[in-house]
N, C-alpha and C positions, 0 to 999 in steps of 0.2 A: 504494500500500500504506500502511496506517496502522500506526503503531507503538503498542505497548501503553504506557499511562502508567507513569511511573517512580514508585517508592515514595519518600516524603519522605526526603531525605538520601542517596539513591542517586546515585553519580556518573554524569554523563551521558557515557557512552562515552569514558573517558579513553584517551589514546594510550599504548600500551606501547612501551618502547624495547627494543632487542635484549638488553640486560642484565637486563631484568625477568623474574622467574620467576612472577609472578602479578599479578592486578589489585589496585588499592588497595581496602582494606576487606575483603579476603578473609581469613577466619580462618587464622592460621598464616603470614601474609605481613607483612613489616615493611620499613621503609626502612633502607638502609645506604649508607655512602659507596661510590662507584664505585671499584673497585680499579684500573681502568685509568688514570683521571685523578686519583686520590687525592682526589676530592671537589671538584676545581676546576671541573669541567665543560669543561675544555679540554685538548687535547693539542697542544702547540706553539701555533700561532695559529688553530687550528680547533676547532670544537665536538667534544667526545668522541662518537664514534659509538656507544659502548656505552650511555651514559646519556642521549644526546640533548642534551648540554650542560647538564643539570641538576646533575650532580655526585652524584646519588642514584640508586640502583637498588632495586628491590623484590625482596626475597629471602625464601625460605622460612626460617622460624625454628623452633627446637626440633629435634627429631629423637630417634630411638630407636636 
């Protein structure tokens, strides 16, 4: 199977972590510090399972 070409600047299939609410670059989605590890990327001596060890989650912003 061939894949369709990606638009310039389009991320190439980024990995989402369990705490992410949307894909990078999606309108209405922004980065925030992970609430479980407080942005450190670690809980104890292990990578945080919510953010995948990045310390950042992608969350919906705004609201009505």
